[in-house]
C-alpha positions in Angstrom: 88.2 45.6 94.5 84.6 46.5 92.7 85.9 49.0 90.2 88.2 46.4 88.8 85.9 43.9 88.8 83.3 45.8 86.4 86.3 46.8 84.6 86.5 43.4 82.6 84.2 43.8 79.7 82.0 40.9 80.2 77.7 41.2 79.9 77.7 39.0 83.2 79.1 41.7 85.0 75.5 43.3 84.2 74.5 40.5 87.0 76.5 41.8 89.5 75.5 45.4 88.9 72.1 43.8 89.5 72.8 42.1 92.7 74.5 45.1 94.4 72.0 47.2 93.8 69.2 44.9 95.1 71.6 44.8 97.6 71.5 48.5 98.4 68.0 48.9 97.8 66.4 45.9 100.2 66.6 48.2 103.0 64.1 50.8 101.0 62.1 47.9 99.8 61.6 46.3 103.6 61.3 49.9 105.5 60.4 52.4 103.2 59.7 56.2 105.0 56.2 56.3 103.2 54.3 57.3 100.3 55.9 60.9 98.6 53.6 63.6 96.9 54.3 62.6 93.4 53.9 58.8 94.5 50.3 60.0 95.5 49.1 61.9 92.7 50.3 59.2 90.6 47.8 56.7 92.0 45.0 59.2 92.1 45.7 60.3 88.5 45.5 56.3 87.9 42.3 55.9 89.7 40.4 58.6 88.2 41.3 57.7 84.7 40.4 53.9 85.3 36.9 55.3 86.1 36.5 56.7 82.4 37.6 60.5 83.0 39.3 62.3 80.6 42.9 63.6 81.6 43.0 67.4 82.0 39.1 67.7 81.9 38.2 65.3 84.6 41.9 65.3 86.3 43.0 69.4 86.8 47.2 69.0 87.0 49.8 69.7 85.3 50.9 65.9 84.8 52.4 64.9 80.9 50.1 63.2 79.4 52.0 59.8 78.9 53.0 60.1 82.3 49.2 59.9 83.3 48.1 56.9 80.8 51.1 55.3 82.3 49.7 55.7 86.0 46.1 54.8 84.4 47.8 51.3 83.3 49.8 51.0 86.6 46.7 51.4 88.8 44.9 48.7 86.8 47.8 46.1 87.6 49.0 47.4 91.3 46.4 49.2 92.6 47.8 51.3 95.5 50.4 48.9 96.3 53.5 50.9 96.4 56.1 48.0 97.0 55.2 46.6 93.3 55.5 50.6 92.1 59.2 50.2 93.3 59.8 47.0 92.4 59.1 48.2 88.5 61.1 51.3 89.1 64.1 49.4 90.4 63.7 47.0 87.0 64.1 49.9 84.9 66.7 52.0 86.7 68.7 48.5 86.4 68.1 48.5 83.0 68.6 52.0 82.2 71.8 51.2 83.7 73.0 48.1 81.6 71.9 49.9 78.7 74.4 53.4 79.5 77.3 50.6 79.8 76.6 48.8 76.4 76.1 52.3 74.9 79.1 53.3 75.7 81.0 50.0 74.9 79.2 50.3 71.5 80.0 54.2 70.7 83.7 53.4 71.7 83.7 56.3 74.4 86.6 55.2 76.7 90.2 53.9 75.6 88.9 50.4 77.0 85.3 48.6 76.9 83.9 48.5 80.5 81.1 48.2 82.4 82.3 50.8 85.7 79.4 53.3 84.3 76.8 50.7 84.4 77.9 50.2 88.6 78.3 54.0 88.7 75.0 54.7 87.3 73.4 52.5 89.8 74.9 53.9 92.8 74.8 57.0 92.0 70.7 56.5 92.0 71.0 55.8 95.6 71.7 59.5 96.8 67.6 59.6 97.8 65.2 57.0 98.7 62.6 58.8 96.4 64.8 58.2 93.2 63.0 55.0 93.4 59.7 56.4 92.9 57.6 55.6 89.3 57.3 59.1 88.4 57.2 60.7 84.4 60.5 62.1 85.3 61.9 58.6 85.7 59.8 57.1 82.5 60.9 60.6 80.3 65.1 60.1 81.7 64.3 56.4 79.2 64.0 58.1 76.5 66.9 61.0 77.0 69.5 57.9 77.2 68.0 56.8 74.0 68.4 60.5 72.5 71.9 60.3 73.9 72.8 57.2 72.0 72.0 58.4 69.0 73.8 61.9 69.6 77.0 60.0 70.2 76.0 58.2 66.3 76.5 61.2 64.9 79.7 62.2 66.5 81.3 59.0 66.1 80.8 58.6 62.5 80.1 62.3 61.1 77.6 60.5 58.9 74.6 62.4 57.3 71.8 59.5 58.2 68.4 61.5 58.1 67.1 59.0 60.5 69.9 59.5 63.4 68.7 63.8 63.5 64.4 62.1 63.2 65.0 59.8 66.2 66.9 62.4 68.4 64.1 64.9 68.3 61.9 62.1 68.4 63.1 60.5 71.6 63.2 63.9 73.4 59.5 64.6 72.6 58.6 61.8 73.8 60.9 62.2 76.9 58.5 65.6 77.2 55.6 63.9 77.3 56.8 62.3 80.2 57.8 65.4 82.0 57.6 68.4 80.1 61.0 70.3 81.3 62.9 67.8 79.3 62.1 69.5 76.6 65.0 72.2 76.6 67.1 69.1 75.7 66.5 69.7 71.9 68.8 73.3 73.1 71.3 71.0 74.2 71.1 69.4 71.5 70.8 71.8 68.9 74.3 73.9 70.5 75.6 70.1 69.9 74.7 69.6 66.5 76.3 73.4 65.6 79.7 72.7 67.0 80.1 69.4 66.6 78.9 68.1 62.8 78.1 69.7 60.1 75.0 70.1 59.8 72.7 71.7 57.4 69.7 73.6 58.1 67.4 71.2 56.2 68.7 68.5 59.3 67.7 71.0 61.9 64.3 70.9 60.7 63.8 67.3 60.4 64.8 67.5 64.1 62.1 70.0 65.0 59.6 68.0 62.9 60.9 64.6 65.0 60.5 66.5 68.3 57.0 68.1 66.7 55.5 65.1 65.9 54.4 63.0 69.1 53.2 66.6 70.3 51.5 66.6 67.4 50.0 63.5 67.7 48.9 63.8 71.7 46.9 67.1 70.6 45.2 65.2 67.8 43.9 62.4 70.2 43.1 65.3 72.5 41.2 67.1 69.8 38.9 64.1 69.3 38.1 64.1 72.5 36.8 67.2 72.8 40.0 68.0 75.7 42.3 69.7 73.7 41.6 73.2 75.4 42.2 72.1 78.8 45.1 69.9 77.7 46.8 73.3 76.2 45.6 74.9 79.3 46.6 72.8 81.9 49.4 71.2 80.6 51.6 73.3 78.0 50.6 76.8 79.5 50.7 75.6 83.2 54.2 73.8 82.2 55.6 77.3 80.2 55.6 78.8 83.5 58.4 78.8 86.3 56.0 78.4 89.0 57.0 75.2 90.7 56.2 73.1 94.1 59.6 73.1 96.4 59.3 69.6 97.7 62.9 70.2 99.3 65.0 73.1 99.9 68.4 73.5 97.6 70.8 73.0 100.9 68.9 69.8 101.5 69.8 68.5 97.8 73.0 70.2 97.7 73.8 68.5 101.0 72.8 64.9 99.3 75.0 65.4 96.5 77.8 66.8 98.3 79.7 63.5 97.6 79.4 63.2 94.4 80.3 66.7 93.8 83.4 67.0 95.5 84.5 63.6 93.4 83.5 65.6 90.3 85.7 68.3 91.2 88.7 65.6 91.8 88.0 63.8 88.8 87.7 67.3 86.2 91.3 67.8 88.0 92.6 64.6 87.6 91.6 64.4 83.9 93.1 67.8 82.6 96.7 66.4 83.9 96.4 62.7 83.4 94.2 61.8 80.9 95.0 60.9 77.3 91.5 60.9 75.2 91.1 61.1 71.5 89.6 63.5 69.4 86.4 61.9 69.3 86.6 60.9 73.8 87.2 64.5 74.0 83.9 65.5 72.3 82.5 63.0 74.2 83.2 65.0 77.5 82.9 68.1 76.3 79.3 67.2 74.8 78.8 65.3 78.5 79.7 69.2 80.4 76.9 71.0 78.2 74.7 68.1 79.4 75.3 68.9 82.7 74.9 72.9 82.1 71.5 71.9 80.5 70.7 70.0 83.4 71.5 72.6 85.6 68.4 74.4 83.9 66.1 71.6 83.7 66.9 71.3 87.6 65.2 74.8 88.2 62.7 74.6 85.9 61.2 71.1 87.0 57.5 71.7 88.1 58.9 69.6 91.3 61.9 70.6 93.1 63.0 66.8 94.6 66.2 65.0 95.1 64.8 62.9 92.0 65.8 65.3 89.8 69.2 64.8 90.8 69.1 61.4 88.1 69.2 63.6 84.9 73.2 64.6 86.0 74.0 60.7 86.7 74.9 59.8 82.9 77.5 62.4 82.6 78.8 61.8 86.3 79.1 58.4 84.9 81.4 59.2 82.1 83.5 62.0 84.3 84.2 59.6 87.1 85.0 56.3 84.5 87.5 58.4 82.6 88.6 58.9 86.4 89.1 55.8 87.5 90.3 54.3 84.4 93.3 57.3 84.7 94.1 56.0 88.1 97.4 53.8 87.9 98.4 53.0 91.4 96.1 50.1 92.6 95.7 51.7 96.1 95.2 55.1 95.5 92.3 53.5 92.8 90.8 51.0 96.1 90.7 54.2 98.4 89.2 56.4 96.0 86.2 54.0 94.6 85.5 52.5 98.3 85.3 56.4 99.3 82.7 56.9 96.8 80.9 54.1 97.6 80.9 54.3 101.4 80.1 58.0 100.8 76.9 57.8 99.0 75.5 54.4 100.7 76.4 56.4 103.9 74.5 60.0 103.1 71.8 58.1 101.4 70.8 56.3 104.3 71.9 58.8 107.0 69.1 61.1 105.2 66.5 58.0 104.6 66.6 57.7 108.4 66.8 61.6 109.3 70.1 61.9 110.8 71.4 65.1 108.3 69.8 68.1 109.9 70.5 69.6 106.6 68.2 67.3 104.9 64.4 67.7 105.5 62.0 65.1 103.8 58.9 66.7 105.3 57.4 68.7 102.4 58.5 65.2 100.1 56.6 62.5 102.1 52.5 63.1 102.4 51.7 63.7 105.8 49.2 61.3 107.7 45.6 61.3 107.0 43.4 63.5 109.1 40.7 60.9 111.0 37.3 60.5 110.1 37.5 59.9 106.5 38.4 56.4 105.1 37.9 54.6 101.4 35.7 57.6 100.2 35.2 59.7 97.2 36.2 63.0 98.1 37.2 66.6 97.2 39.7 68.7 99.1 39.7 72.5 97.7 43.1 73.0 99.4 46.7 72.4 98.7 46.5 69.6 101.5 46.8 66.1 99.8 46.9 64.0 102.6 43.3 63.6 102.9 44.1 61.4 99.9 46.1 59.1 101.3 43.1 57.2 102.2 40.7 58.5 100.2 39.7 58.9 96.0 39.7 61.8 94.0 36.0 63.0 93.7 36.2 66.4 91.7 38.8 66.8 88.9 40.6 69.4 91.4 44.1 67.9 91.9 46.3 70.7 91.6 45.7 73.3 93.7 47.7 76.0 92.5 45.6 75.4 89.0 42.2 74.5 90.3 41.9 78.2 92.9 41.5 80.7 90.4 38.3 78.9 89.5 36.9 79.3 93.0 38.6 82.3 94.0 36.2 83.7 90.7 33.1 82.3 91.9 31.0 85.8 89.7 32.5 84.4 86.5 29.5 82.3 84.5 31.7 79.3 83.3 33.7 78.2 86.6 30.2 78.3 87.9 28.7 76.1 85.5 31.9 73.8 85.7 32.0 73.1 89.5 27.8 72.5 89.2 28.8 70.2 86.2 31.4 68.2 88.1 29.5 68.0 91.6 26.5 66.7 89.5 28.7 63.8 88.0 31.3 63.0 90.6 28.7 63.5 93.4 31.8 63.4 96.0 31.2 61.6 99.5 32.7 64.6 101.3 34.5 68.0 100.9 37.2 69.5 102.3 36.4 73.3 102.5 38.3 75.3 105.3 38.3 78.5 103.5 34.6 78.3 102.5 35.0 78.1 99.0 32.1 76.5 98.1 29.3 78.9 99.8 29.0 81.6 96.6 28.5 78.3 94.2 25.8 76.6 96.6 24.2 79.7 96.8 23.9 79.4 92.9 22.5 76.0 93.1 20.7 75.4 96.7 19.6 71.9 95.6 22.8 70.7 95.6 23.8 72.2 98.7 20.5 70.3 100.4 22.5 67.0 99.6 25.3 67.9 101.9 26.0 68.8 106.2 28.2 70.6 107.3 30.8 69.6 110.1 33.4 72.1 110.8 35.7 72.4 107.7 34.0 69.2 105.9 30.5 69.1 103.8 29.1 64.8 104.1 27.0 64.3 101.6 23.8 63.5 103.2 
C-alpha cells in the first residue's frame, strides 16, 4: 500500500513522508533514552566557544571546525535543550530525504519518477535512535548528497562543465570540514571519473583545487587567530590516525542493520534476474555499489564507531531497494516485501531502543548518570569519564582525554607546565576531578595555584 502510494510522481507525497516520519519518531521525542556522548561533547564545545574561547586552543578535541561553529550557534539558540536539537536533526533528515527523491527524479535514475527513495530514506534512518543526534556527521552528510547530485550530472550528460567538477570537490571538502572521515569520498569521485567519464588531468586538478580551497580558507582563519598549530595537531593529525572511540561494538551495529542487509541480498539477486536498466541506470547502480565499498572504509575509519555511521549507506540502499520494488510485478509479492521491510526496521529500532535485543548495547554510547555533589559548576575532568559534564560546564580545554593525556603524563616538559599553568590561571575552574593525581607534579611547580584548592577525595575544590 505505502510503496504503491509513493510510486506516484506527486511532490505532495513528500507531505506524507513527513507525517509518517513524524509518527515513527514521536516515541523518541516523548521518551528519549538520554544524551549520547557525541551530543554532550557538542553542547560542551558550544558553551566553550560562546565564552569567547578558540577551538583547538581552548578546546582540545578533534571535532571539525565547521561542526564546532555550528554547535556554537546551536548553544546560543537552544542552550542545553536536547529536544530542540533533535527537532533540528529531524527537519534536516526530512530535507535530505526530499532532496534525494527529487535528485533521483531529476537525474532519471529510475524508469519512472517516484518518491519511493524519499520514503525509504526516512525509514532506514530509524535503524537506531542515535541517528537523530545533531552531529557533524549528519551535517556533513548533507554535502555528500550535494556532491552525489553533481556526480550524477557529470555521468548523465557527459558534458565538460568545469563548475560541476569544481563543485564536486567543494562539496566533499565542506563535508570533511564537518567530519574529517568524509575526505575519503574524494577518492571515490576520482575512481568514478576514471571509469565512467573522459576527464582530463586538468579536470582532476580542478577537482583537487575545489577540495583544498575550503581547507585553505579555514586554515587561513586559524592562522589569523594564532591557532593554526593547534588546529593542525588536534584536527588534521589527530584525524589522520586510526585511533577511535568504539561507542558500540560491530556485533551490535550488525544486529541493527540485519534487516536492510537481508533485503539488500534479495534485491541484488532479484535485479540480476529481472531488472531492465538503461546503460546510464546501470552505471548509476555500479557507482552506488562503489559508494557502499567506500562507505565501509569510512565506517571503520570514522573516529566514533556508533550506529549513526550507518546513515551513509542509506542513499545506496534506497536506490537499490527502489529498483527492487519497481521490478516486482505481482501486487501481493510487493505488499509482502514492503511491509516486511517496514515492520522489520521499525521493530528492530524500537526493540533496540528499549533494550530488548541482547546483542545491542547502548551503554558506552549513552552518558552515564553524573556523580552526585557537583551541579552547574565549571569543572575539569582529568579522565575519559564525561559523565561529570552532564550537569556541569567545561572548565579547562582538555575535553578529549586521548589527545590531552600526554600533557599530564609528561610534567617535565616546560611547554606542558606553562600550558597547564596558563589555563588554570585563565579558566579558574571551580573543581578538578583528578583520580590519578596527575596534577601533583604541576602543583609542585606553582604552589600559589595549589593553595587555591582543597583536595576532597579525587576532586580538587576551589577555596
